[in-house]
N, C-alpha and C positions, 0 to 999 in steps of 0.2 A: 503494500497499499502506499508507503513512504518511498517514494523515488524524485528524482528532480523535475521531473513531468509533472507528476500529481503535483506534489509541492505548489509550484507555479502554477497551477490550475485552479489551485486551493485559495492562495495567497492574490492572487490575481483579481480575484471578486474584491476584494477591500482597497485596492489602489496600485498605481503602477510600482513594478516590482522592478527596480533597478539591479540587482545582481541575486546570483544564490549561490553557496558557498556548501556544495553538499558533498559530505565527508561519512560515506557509510563505514567506513573502515573504525570509525571513532564515534560511530552512532551521533552524528551531531549534524545541522545542519544552519546555518547562517542567513536569514533571508535578509536584503537592503532594500529598504520603500524609497522612495526618490521625495516623501513625505512625511516629516514626523508625526502629523495628525491620522495617515492612512494605519502607518504601523501601531500608534495607540490603540485603533479603532480593529485592526486587525488583532492585535492581541485579547481586547477583550471579547472578541468574538470566538477566536479560536476557541480559546479559554472551554468555551459553553461545548464544544462539538466531544460526542463522548470518544472518540477514537485518539485526542489529545491531551485526555484527562490524565493520562501518565505520565504525562511527560512535562521537562520543565522548559517552559518558555517565557521567555523575558528579553529586555532591554539588551544591545549589547553597545560597546563603546560607541560615542559620536567619533566616527575619522573625521567631519569637518572640522570639531573644535579643537584638535591639533594641530601644535605650533609646528610649520614646518623646520624640518633639521637645514642648519647651512650647511655649504659645502665646505668641506677643510679645507 
């Protein structure tokens, strides 16, 4: 049930998905939305689905909030 195509189909119902990093060997997946509001809605709605009840679903780090490293 959990594969990249199926997860994209499920999560795109809530907003535009920027990228999916699916790591089946680590039983892990990161789904990046283009908008924080849609990410918030997705988390709230996904947690209500029975197939997601036993999974940890949370926000990741904000990649846009990181200060760029200077080239040395």
